[in-house]
Structure formats: C-alpha cells, structure tokens
C-alpha positions in Angstrom: 35.3 -40.0 -138.4 35.9 -41.2 -141.7 33.3 -40.2 -144.7 33.4 -42.9 -147.3 31.5 -41.6 -150.0 29.2 -43.6 -152.4 29.0 -42.4 -156.4 25.8 -40.7 -155.4 27.2 -38.8 -152.8 30.0 -37.7 -154.7 27.6 -36.7 -157.5 25.8 -34.7 -155.0 28.7 -32.8 -153.7 30.3 -32.0 -157.2 26.8 -30.8 -158.4 26.5 -28.3 -155.0 30.0 -27.2 -155.9 29.2 -26.3 -159.2 25.8 -24.6 -157.8 28.4 -22.4 -155.5 30.7 -21.3 -158.1 30.9 -17.5 -157.9 29.3 -17.3 -154.3 31.3 -14.2 -152.8 33.9 -15.4 -150.3 33.8 -14.3 -146.7 36.7 -12.3 -146.0 35.2 -10.4 -142.9 34.6 -14.0 -141.5 38.3 -14.1 -140.8 37.9 -10.9 -138.6 35.5 -12.8 -136.5 38.0 -15.8 -136.6 40.8 -13.6 -135.2 38.6 -12.0 -132.8 37.7 -15.2 -131.1 41.2 -16.6 -131.3 42.4 -13.4 -129.4 39.6 -14.0 -127.0 38.2 -10.6 -127.6 34.7 -12.4 -128.8 33.6 -15.6 -128.5 31.3 -17.9 -130.7 28.4 -17.0 -128.9 28.9 -13.4 -129.6 29.8 -13.6 -133.3 27.2 -16.5 -134.1 24.0 -13.8 -134.5 26.1 -12.0 -136.8 27.2 -15.1 -139.1 23.9 -16.5 -139.0 22.7 -13.3 -141.4 26.0 -13.8 -143.2 25.3 -15.6 -146.9 28.8 -15.5 -147.7 31.2 -18.4 -147.0 34.8 -19.1 -146.2 36.4 -22.2 -147.6 35.6 -24.6 -144.7 32.1 -23.4 -144.7 31.6 -24.2 -148.4 33.1 -27.8 -147.8 30.8 -28.4 -145.0 27.8 -27.1 -147.1 28.9 -29.3 -150.0 28.8 -32.3 -147.7 25.7 -31.3 -146.2 24.2 -32.3 -149.6 25.4 -35.6 -149.8 23.7 -36.1 -146.1 27.1 -35.5 -144.4 26.8 -33.1 -141.4 30.2 -31.8 -140.7 29.1 -29.2 -138.3 27.3 -32.0 -136.0 28.8 -31.2 -132.4 30.2 -27.8 -132.9 29.1 -25.3 -130.5 28.7 -22.8 -133.0 27.9 -24.1 -136.4 27.8 -21.2 -138.2 31.3 -20.5 -137.4 33.1 -23.6 -138.7 36.5 -23.0 -139.4 39.5 -24.7 -141.4 41.0 -25.7 -137.8 37.2 -27.3 -137.1 37.6 -29.4 -140.4 41.3 -30.2 -139.7 40.5 -31.4 -136.0 38.1 -33.9 -137.7 40.8 -35.4 -139.7 43.3 -35.1 -136.6 40.6 -37.4 -134.6 41.0 -40.3 -136.9 44.9 -40.3 -136.8 
C-alpha cells in the first residue's frame, strides 16, 4: 500500500502538522496499548474510552495528517481510534 503524494497532498499534510503543534501527547494511550498487548483488555473494550480522547499518540497524529490529504490510514482497522505504531509499521511491511 504505497501513498505517492502530490504537492497538494504534501501541502495539506504540512498545514495539518502545523495546526497540531502543541497538541497534548496521549501518554495514557500507552496504558491502553499495554493492556491490549497483555491481553487484559481488547480493542472493543478500549475503543469507547479513546473515542472521547482528544489527545494523540504519534501514530494517530500521522494518520490524522494523512487524512487531511485524503488518505485514510485507518481504513480496515478494527478499532481505528487505537491506531498504533505497529499498525503503521504493518502497512509498510505489507509492501515489502
């Protein structure tokens, strides 16, 4: 799944990045990722919590910025509010 970007899409991503400067980082999300990894909670149980979460982790910031360029990085994810760095990596690894 390659995302070749046009100049317009790059401009949209950069504009969104600038708009998100200062956005609080979502350290509590890593508690959620850990609970999921340890199989103590699943995405279905955590999704309602993170739907109300307005902070972002790095992977969600990337997905948000790409969405402003018309590219949906969370498409096909069972729980799109819980996009993780591993989800982004898996998108890249599928190309290899």
